N, C-alpha and C positions, 0 to 999 in steps of 0.2 A: 584608510580602509584596506588598500591593496597590500600593505605591509602585514596587517593582521591576517588577511586571506592567505598570504604566502606562508606565514607561520603555521596556520591551521592545516593547510594542505600538505606542507612538508612533514608535519607530525603524522598525519594520516597515512601518507604514502610510505614513509619510513617504517611505520609500525605494521601496516596491513599487507603491503606487497610481499615482503619476505614470508609472512605467515601463509598467504595464499599459495605461493610457489611451493612451500614446504608440504602443504596439504595435498596439492596436485601430484607431487612426487611420491608421497606416501600412499596415496590411494589412486592408482592409475585407472581404476574402473570408472572414475569420474569422466575422464576424457573419452572413454568408450561410450558412456552414456550420452555425452555431448554430441558425438558423431551420429548416434542413433536418432537423437532429437533433431539434428539438422536434416537427416534423411526424411524424417516424418514431416517436417515443415515444408520441405521441398515438394513432397508428394501432395500436400494440401494446396500449395500455391498453384500447382498445375491445374487444379480443378476446384478453385476456391468456392464457387457458387454451390457446388454439390456438397462440400463439407460444411458450409454454413447451414444449409438446409438440414443436413443430417444431424448436426449438433442441436439445432433448435427442436427437431423432432425428439431427440433423445432426452433433452431437458424436460420437455412436456410429458414424455412417457414416465418420467420419474416424479411427476407431480409438481414440477416447477413451472415458471413462466419465462418464456424466451422472447427477447425483443431484438430487432435489428435496427440500429440507428445509423443514419447516413451523415449526420453532422452533430456538432456540439449542442446546438439548440434542441435537436430532437432527443439527445441524451438527457438534457435537463428536464424536458417535458415528461419523458418516461419515468425518471426518478421522482418527479413531482407526483405522478399518478400513483406510484407504489408507496411513497412515504405518506401521502394523504395528510390526515390531521395529526399524525404522530409528531412529537416535538423533539424528542431526545435521540440524537444520532451519534454513533461512533464510527470512525473511519480507519481502516487499515490503509497502508500506503498504496496508492494507485495513481500512476502517472497519467493514465487516460482520464481518470476522474479530475485530476488537477488541470489537464489541458482543456477539458470541457467546462471548467469553472464550476464544478458541482458544489464544492464546499461553500464558496462565496455566495453562490446562488441560494443555497439553503439558508445560510445565515441572513441574507437579505430578506428572506421570507419569514424571519423571526424564529428559526429553529435553533436549538442548542446543539451545536455540532463541534465535535472534537476529534482531532487526529490522535491516533494512539501509538503509532510508530514514534520512537523517541526523537529521531531526527526531524520528522514532520511536525511533531508536537512543539519542538523548539522553534521551528520555522513559523508555525502558526502564532506562537506567542510573540515572536519578534516582528511579525507582519512582513515577512520577506518571502521572495520566491525561492524555490529549491535551487541549489547550485549544481546538483548532480543527480542523474537518473536513479541511482541506487543508494547514494549517500547524500541526501538532501541538505544536510547541515555540515558538509565537509569543510565549508569555509569558516565555520564557527569554532573558536578556541574554547577550551573548557572554562576559561576565565569568563568569556562572554556568556556561555551557557549558564554558568553559575548566577550571573546577574539576571538572565532571562527568566529562570525559574522563580525568582522572587516576585514575578508578576502574579503567580498563583499562591505563593506563600511568602509574604513580606518578611517573615522572621527566619527564612531559610538561611542556614550557614553552610550549605552544600558547596564543596570545593572540588572534590575528586569526581571522576566519571561515575563511580558507584553511588556516591551521595546524590549526584544530580539525577541519576536514574531512580533512586528511592523517592525523591521529591515528586517526580513525574508519576511514579506508581501510586503514591498516596493520593494525588489529585484525581488520577484517572480511574481509580478503583470504584469510586461512587458513580462515575459516568458509565462504566461498564455495567454495573449492577442494575442501573435504572434505564439503560438504553432500550429504546423500542425498535430501532433499525440499525443494522450494521452494514457498512459499505466497504467492500474490498476490491482489489483488482483480481487477477488470476495469473499464476505462473504458466499454467497450461490448462487446456480444456480438451477432454477426450470426446471426439465426435461420436464414437460408437456407444458410449454410455451416458454422455452429458455430464460426466464428473468434472468438477473444478479442482485443480491441484493448486494448493497454496503452500509455500515454504516460508518458514519464519525462524527467527532466532531470539525473539523477545517474549513470546507468549501472547502478544496482543492480537494476533490473527485468530487464534483459537477463541479468545474471549469475544472478539468482534463478530465471529460467525455463529457462535453457539448461544451466547446469552440473550441477544435480542430476539424478538419474535420473528422479525423479517431480516433476511440477508440479501443484499444486492451485490452481485459481482459485475463490475464494469471492465470490459477487456476488449482489445482489438482482435480482429479476425486472425491476426498473425499468431495468436496464442493457441489456435486450434491444431490438434494433432489427430491422426487417424484413430489411435487407440490410447 
């Protein structure tokens, strides 16, 4: 297993790191944005209670419901309350939701729950924990992923990255269309407006937040920014 992990991680690092460096060099404004983001988070940390309260007020002003949970158990209880009798749930990648055991809890309650981020989808099918905070399936080679997707399509002949993604898309399309609840994390939350910022590169977040009647964003207070 360690040998396979090494192969998968070496491939990922050798492909991705040079691309990231190239993008950062080509678009220097990204580093400027990063500095502003850090300044905003530092401001929030200095008076976290104030900003938590302000954020919750802003969400309510927008017609949403805001909850403050102190532990994983409370998170699951709040999610239960919102989900109610709804059965069909899709999830965008959320490390906080994972750490709080939300998906497993909902499945134990008999809900039909599916991760829609490709990496998390593969992790769910293989019944493994994520191995990286932003690349949950970084330890999985495309050869392994090819076998994993056969769990939802035994006739799959997918071998390339693109073909594996197509198999996932085919399966998840119906889940998106019929979902009653969408659960995501948050890349940032604006305290002044209650806006939740989500950044994606697969299209699954847009589907998870817009198609279901209910959207639940689960995030830590460290995601709050003044504006």
